[in-house]
N, C-alpha and C positions, 0 to 999 in steps of 0.2 A: 504494500500500500504506500502511495507516495505521501510526502510530508503534508501536502494540502488536505488530503483525505483524512489523515490522522488528526490534523487540527480540527477539521469540521466534525469528526466523530467525537473528539474530546469536548468541543463546545456544546454539541447536542447533549452529550451525557451530563455535562455540568448543568445545563439548563433544566434538564429533567430532574436531576438531583436537587436543584435549588427550588423546584416547584413547591408551592405551599402544601404542607402536609394535609390540609383539609380538602384537597381535590377529591371529588367524588369518584368512586370506582363504578363504572358502567359495565353491566354484563351485556355483551354483544353476541348474538347468536352467530354461530359459524355456518348456519344454514339449517336445512330441515334434515339434520343428521343425528337425531337422538338427543338433542338438547344440549350439546356441548357448547360451552361459552368461553369467552376469553376476556378477562378483566382488562380494562384500559382506562387511563386517566380521562375524566370527562372533558378536560380542556386540551386533549391531545392535539387538536387542530391548531391551537395557539402555538405549539412548539414545532409543528410540522405543517406550515402553511401550504406546502406543495402537495399535501394529502388532504384535500377538502372533504373527502368522504368521511374521514375520522371525525370532523367537527359535527356532521349530521348525526353521528351515533349518540351524541349527548342530548339531542332534542327530546322533549317530553314524549312525543309520540314514539320515537325510536326506543326509548327506555320502556314505555308501556308495552310495545310489541314484544320486546325481548323478555320482559317479565311474564307475559301471557304465554309465550312460546316455551319458556323454561318450565312454567307450571304445568302446561299441557303435557310436555314430554315426561316430566317427572311422574305425573299421575297416570300416564299411559303405561308406565313400567310396572307391570303387575307380575305376580308369581303365577305362571300358567297352571291351570287346573287339569288340562287335557280334554276339557269339554269345549269344543270349538265354538259352540253357540254362546256359552257363558263368557268365555275369554273375549270373544268378539265384542259383546255388549259392554263388558267391563273396560275395554280399551276405547270403544267408540264414544262412550259418555264423556270422558275428559277430552277426547279429540273434538267433539262437537262443542263442548264448553269453551275450548280454546278458540274455535271459530267465532263463538258469541263474543268472547272477550276482545278478539281482534276487531270484530265489526264495531264494537262499542268504542274502541280507540279511534277508528275512522270517524264515527259519528261525533266524537268529541273534537278531534283535531283536523279532520278532512275538510276540503272545500268543494269538491266536485259534487254537484247535485245528483248526478247519475249514480256515482259510487255510493253516496249516502243513502239513496233509495235502495240500492242493492244491499247495503249493510243492514238496513231495517228489515228487509226480506230475510236475510240470513239469520238475524236474531230470532225472528218469529219462527222460521222453519226449523232451525236447530233446536230451539227451546221445546218445540212440539215434539221433535224426535227424541230429545233427551227424556222427556216425560214418558214417552212410549217405551223406551228402553228400561227406564227405572221401574215402570209398571211390570214389564216382562220379568225383570229380576225378582220383584216382590211376589209375583205369581208362581215362581219356581225357586223356593228356598233350597239352599244346598243340602 
């Protein structure tokens, strides 16, 4: 590594080390891959202005989506019973609940009227299906 790159790396490391200890840690989903997340300083965009994507990860809607995604994946992680029907329903309830939570995030922060109408439909449809699945479970105790 040349001297200029070493100096840039040292300055970047010093800036991150000098960041206020109170910087919030944001859980950012790595994708729809089982809920794995990577902590990142909420103000990371301030230290890496050439990475504007990082700054968007600290937006309230991004944080809410990440929390809903983490919760959904955590609750979908069940101990299998070997009963395909029961296991399906036990995983689909939190999956649908995740969709409801994400739709509500859009309703709170979104701007597009078409997407907001879709989000309202998703909430209604998914809540109805959640109720159906819960009733199915109640009717078939283990």
